[in-house]
Backbone as CSV, one residue per row, in Angstrom:
resi,resn,N_x,N_y,N_z,CA_x,CA_y,CA_z,C_x,C_y,C_z
1,UNK,76.760,106.549,148.433,76.142,106.076,147.218,76.203,107.179,146.170
2,UNK,76.676,106.859,145.001,76.741,107.834,143.916,75.703,107.479,142.871
3,UNK,75.205,108.500,142.243,74.231,108.291,141.172,74.857,108.688,139.845
4,UNK,74.351,108.113,138.787,74.859,108.430,137.454,74.504,109.862,137.106
5,UNK,75.398,110.528,136.433,75.157,111.909,136.025,74.064,111.948,134.969
6,UNK,73.204,112.926,135.100,72.145,113.100,134.104,72.725,113.747,132.865
7,UNK,72.249,113.383,131.672,72.805,113.996,130.455,72.387,115.456,130.344
8,UNK,73.226,116.237,129.751,72.900,117.638,129.491,72.134,117.705,128.180
9,UNK,71.458,118.824,127.910,70.763,118.945,126.625,71.693,118.758,125.423
10,UNK,72.943,119.161,125.552,73.884,119.005,124.444,74.197,117.542,124.172
11,UNK,74.045,116.689,125.180,74.337,115.272,125.011,73.137,114.480,124.492
12,UNK,71.984,115.084,124.475,70.774,114.397,124.027,70.778,114.279,122.505
13,UNK,70.219,113.189,121.964,70.167,113.063,120.507,69.237,114.121,119.925
14,UNK,69.555,114.612,118.733,68.704,115.649,118.141,67.332,115.083,117.764
15,UNK,66.339,115.950,117.841,64.984,115.581,117.469,64.767,115.960,116.020
16,UNK,64.042,115.121,115.298,63.748,115.437,113.903,62.808,116.644,113.850
17,UNK,62.983,117.528,112.868,62.078,118.674,112.748,60.644,118.197,112.534
18,UNK,59.719,118.878,113.158,58.303,118.543,113.024,57.834,117.460,113.966
19,UNK,58.728,116.861,114.736,58.348,115.839,115.699,57.911,116.523,116.981
20,UNK,56.731,116.201,117.510,56.305,116.857,118.744,57.217,116.468,119.900
21,UNK,57.417,117.419,120.816,58.285,117.175,121.965,57.671,116.151,122.906
22,UNK,56.367,116.196,123.044,55.678,115.268,123.934,54.730,114.435,123.085
23,UNK,54.811,113.133,123.214,53.910,112.275,122.454,52.645,112.042,123.273
24,UNK,51.546,111.825,122.569,50.271,111.573,123.223,50.302,110.199,123.882
25,UNK,49.746,110.120,125.081,49.704,108.840,125.786,48.822,107.876,125.010
26,UNK,49.200,106.602,124.945,48.370,105.645,124.214,47.012,105.495,124.884
27,UNK,45.998,105.382,124.058,44.646,105.220,124.600,44.448,103.781,125.022
28,UNK,43.823,103.620,126.169,43.547,102.287,126.677,42.261,101.760,126.062
29,UNK,42.126,100.450,125.948,40.875,99.891,125.448,39.696,100.350,126.318
30,UNK,38.575,100.558,125.681,37.390,101.049,126.376,36.459,99.890,126.735
31,UNK,35.741,100.029,127.838,34.724,99.039,128.194,33.530,99.243,127.274
32,UNK,32.862,98.149,126.918,31.852,98.193,125.866,30.682,99.116,126.177
33,UNK,30.054,98.981,127.336,28.836,99.761,127.597,29.085,101.273,127.616
34,UNK,30.102,101.777,128.339,30.356,103.226,128.267,30.745,103.675,126.857
35,UNK,31.440,102.795,126.131,31.834,103.122,124.758,30.598,103.289,123.887
36,UNK,29.641,102.366,124.019,28.413,102.455,123.228,27.648,103.741,123.560
37,UNK,27.564,104.068,124.843,26.869,105.297,125.238,27.554,106.525,124.668
38,UNK,28.886,106.527,124.680,29.630,107.668,124.140,29.425,107.794,122.637
39,UNK,29.411,106.671,121.931,29.179,106.701,120.483,27.774,107.229,120.191
40,UNK,26.790,106.732,120.920,25.414,107.165,120.676,25.203,108.634,121.024
41,UNK,25.970,109.164,121.982,25.851,110.570,122.366,26.681,111.483,121.461
42,UNK,27.482,110.906,120.583,28.349,111.702,119.714,27.542,112.344,118.589
43,UNK,28.209,113.221,117.864,27.567,113.884,116.724,27.838,113.149,115.408
44,UNK,28.283,111.902,115.505,28.526,111.113,114.299,27.214,110.884,113.550
45,UNK,27.259,110.792,112.227,26.046,110.466,111.469,25.483,109.108,111.898
46,UNK,24.213,108.911,111.677,23.516,107.710,112.148,24.131,106.425,111.609
47,UNK,24.509,106.394,110.330,25.064,105.148,109.791,26.451,104.859,110.378
48,UNK,27.209,105.884,110.790,28.501,105.663,111.443,28.273,105.062,112.835
49,UNK,27.266,105.593,113.537,26.950,105.042,114.869,26.454,103.610,114.741
50,UNK,25.707,103.314,113.678,25.213,101.963,113.444,26.372,100.981,113.254
51,UNK,27.365,101.385,112.456,28.552,100.549,112.261,29.285,100.367,113.588
52,UNK,29.379,101.437,114.376,30.064,101.356,115.668,29.364,100.381,116.612
53,UNK,28.053,100.447,116.680,27.307,99.548,117.566,27.416,98.113,117.050
54,UNK,27.376,97.925,115.736,27.563,96.575,115.175,28.945,96.034,115.539
55,UNK,29.957,96.888,115.482,31.304,96.471,115.874,31.355,96.105,117.354
56,UNK,30.693,96.891,118.189,30.752,96.650,119.637,30.056,95.357,120.046
57,UNK,29.158,94.846,119.220,28.503,93.577,119.575,29.489,92.418,119.544
58,UNK,30.629,92.609,118.893,31.668,91.580,118.846,32.604,91.657,120.053
59,UNK,32.477,92.720,120.850,33.375,92.923,121.991,32.792,92.314,123.250
60,UNK,33.679,91.880,124.156,33.212,91.432,125.458,32.996,92.673,126.338
61,UNK,32.637,92.468,127.589,32.353,93.583,128.491,33.519,94.530,128.682
62,UNK,34.743,94.027,128.534,35.924,94.873,128.707,36.307,95.590,127.421
63,UNK,35.588,95.334,126.333,35.884,95.987,125.064,36.828,95.213,124.177
64,UNK,37.277,94.054,124.625,38.194,93.235,123.819,37.401,92.488,122.753
65,UNK,37.888,92.532,121.529,37.239,91.847,120.413,38.087,90.634,120.060
66,UNK,37.679,89.454,120.556,38.440,88.232,120.305,38.239,87.753,118.867
67,UNK,37.000,87.714,118.417,36.678,87.304,117.041,36.493,88.571,116.215
68,UNK,37.538,89.021,115.557,37.493,90.252,114.773,36.542,90.094,113.583
69,UNK,35.557,91.019,113.441,34.632,90.910,112.317,35.252,91.354,110.992
70,UNK,36.324,92.154,111.071,36.957,92.708,109.889,35.924,93.491,109.066
71,UNK,36.332,94.011,107.970,35.459,94.822,107.130,34.298,93.993,106.596
72,UNK,34.581,92.804,106.095,33.532,91.988,105.485,32.473,91.571,106.502
73,UNK,32.892,91.310,107.725,31.934,90.957,108.776,30.997,92.108,109.103
74,UNK,31.541,93.325,109.134,30.695,94.494,109.403,29.756,94.782,108.240
75,UNK,30.194,94.486,107.026,29.314,94.626,105.859,28.137,93.667,106.006
76,UNK,28.414,92.418,106.390,27.334,91.437,106.578,26.442,91.795,107.757
77,UNK,27.022,92.304,108.850,26.231,92.668,110.035,25.298,93.835,109.784
78,UNK,25.754,94.814,109.004,24.989,96.051,108.855,24.185,96.139,107.570
79,UNK,24.599,95.424,106.536,23.947,95.562,105.238,24.378,96.814,104.499
80,UNK,25.393,97.487,105.020,25.928,98.691,104.376,27.100,98.251,103.505
81,UNK,27.290,98.910,102.349,28.361,98.466,101.455,29.744,98.739,102.058
82,UNK,30.741,98.038,101.543,32.094,98.051,102.118,32.710,99.444,102.144
83,UNK,32.509,100.205,101.107,33.091,101.555,101.064,32.512,102.436,102.164
84,UNK,31.191,102.361,102.387,30.570,103.172,103.435,30.998,102.706,104.823
85,UNK,31.163,101.396,105.013,31.640,100.881,106.301,33.063,101.383,106.540
86,UNK,33.904,101.375,105.508,35.282,101.859,105.644,35.313,103.338,106.008
87,UNK,34.417,104.131,105.412,34.338,105.557,105.741,33.917,105.728,107.203
88,UNK,32.955,104.919,107.651,32.516,104.989,109.044,33.652,104.608,109.992
89,UNK,34.403,103.570,109.658,35.526,103.154,110.498,36.607,104.231,110.537
90,UNK,36.832,104.888,109.417,37.809,105.975,109.381,37.358,107.122,110.279
91,UNK,36.078,107.468,110.233,35.564,108.539,111.095,35.682,108.147,112.568
92,UNK,35.382,106.890,112.886,35.521,106.425,114.269,36.980,106.475,114.714
93,UNK,37.883,106.107,113.821,39.315,106.156,114.139,39.770,107.602,114.320
94,UNK,39.344,108.490,113.421,39.753,109.895,113.499,39.217,110.587,114.742
95,UNK,38.060,110.183,115.212,37.467,110.788,116.412,37.948,110.134,117.704
96,UNK,38.759,109.085,117.592,39.336,108.466,118.776,38.540,107.324,119.362
97,UNK,37.504,106.855,118.676,36.699,105.743,119.170,37.284,104.386,118.794
98,UNK,38.272,104.381,117.929,38.772,103.137,117.374,40.263,103.263,117.110
99,UNK,40.967,102.158,117.296,42.392,102.088,116.987,42.627,100.824,116.183
100,UNK,43.570,100.886,115.266,43.918,99.725,114.454,45.227,99.130,114.951
101,UNK,45.303,97.813,114.904,46.549,97.139,115.229,46.853,96.170,114.098
102,UNK,47.893,96.388,113.360,48.935,97.397,113.501,48.435,98.770,113.036
103,UNK,49.002,99.845,113.602,48.599,101.184,113.162,48.816,101.336,111.663
104,UNK,47.864,101.943,111.018,47.966,102.133,109.576,47.588,100.904,108.778
105,UNK,47.104,99.863,109.465,46.695,98.646,108.770,45.419,98.851,107.971
106,UNK,45.087,97.859,107.180,43.863,97.903,106.365,42.708,97.320,107.174
107,UNK,41.500,97.821,106.932,40.334,97.369,107.695,40.010,95.898,107.459
108,UNK,40.421,95.352,106.335,40.103,93.951,106.075,41.113,92.990,106.691
109,UNK,42.221,93.513,107.267,43.211,92.640,107.888,43.610,93.051,109.301
110,UNK,43.462,94.320,109.661,43.909,94.812,110.970,42.894,94.470,112.060
111,UNK,43.391,94.361,113.294,42.507,94.189,114.440,41.943,95.545,114.832
112,UNK,40.661,95.573,115.178,39.990,96.802,115.598,39.917,96.806,117.119
113,UNK,40.282,97.926,117.728,40.319,98.048,119.184,39.477,99.254,119.581
114,UNK,38.497,99.044,120.452,37.662,100.137,120.934,38.479,101.010,121.872
115,UNK,38.454,102.322,121.649,39.124,103.267,122.539,38.172,104.401,122.861
116,UNK,38.353,104.998,124.019,37.474,106.083,124.449,38.184,107.416,124.262
117,UNK,37.635,108.292,123.420,38.252,109.606,123.265,38.132,110.416,124.553
118,UNK,39.059,111.323,124.729,39.046,112.170,125.918,37.740,112.969,125.984
119,UNK,37.062,112.917,127.084,35.843,113.679,127.298,34.573,113.018,126.786
120,UNK,34.678,111.933,126.036,33.491,111.309,125.448,32.594,110.694,126.510
121,UNK,33.175,110.083,127.524,32.369,109.465,128.579,31.601,110.534,129.350
122,UNK,32.233,111.659,129.615,31.556,112.746,130.337,30.410,113.311,129.509
123,UNK,30.620,113.477,128.190,29.540,113.969,127.328,28.374,112.989,127.305
124,UNK,28.665,111.697,127.302,27.610,110.686,127.301,26.822,110.739,128.601
125,UNK,27.521,110.915,129.730,26.813,111.017,131.021,25.928,112.251,131.062
126,UNK,26.419,113.387,130.540,25.594,114.604,130.515,24.359,114.394,129.653
127,UNK,24.529,113.759,128.493,23.389,113.498,127.608,22.395,112.563,128.282
128,UNK,22.897,111.562,128.992,22.015,110.628,129.701,21.257,111.335,130.823
129,UNK,21.937,112.226,131.544,21.280,112.983,132.615,20.210,113.916,132.061
130,UNK,20.494,114.551,130.918,19.495,115.430,130.299,18.260,114.626,129.881
131,UNK,18.478,113.446,129.296,17.340,112.663,128.831,16.537,112.103,130.006
132,UNK,17.180,111.814,131.117,16.454,111.277,132.271,15.648,112.378,132.969
133,UNK,16.121,113.621,132.920,15.360,114.706,133.530,14.212,115.150,132.630
134,UNK,14.314,114.906,131.323,13.240,115.258,130.392,12.084,114.279,130.477
135,UNK,12.335,113.075,130.964,11.304,112.036,130.998,10.301,112.238,132.097
């Protein structure tokens, strides 16, 4: 049995300058309850956490949001103006708690997907353990 020859580095297509050699693995959707705990244990401002929890109420237990609230729905749910909700969603996206589909989409048209940032679940568990020992 013969195997196909592996390409040499000279045969590989050139990489564009500034492109990372290794791409980050895509984040998987997060389950709602651990996601909520991680958001509440984060250092996000209170109104950002409020928007996050309002968003999570639209998710099922697995974190899937079938009925997308979009920007206007979150404005109605929270009573916070659209610009502040958009800033909160941007902070959640930048911190890894949220992903847009399609990437780079607008908050009023894109689907919102809950994602768990690396280490956030562990920080939430530590915070929960500290609060349970303080009680």
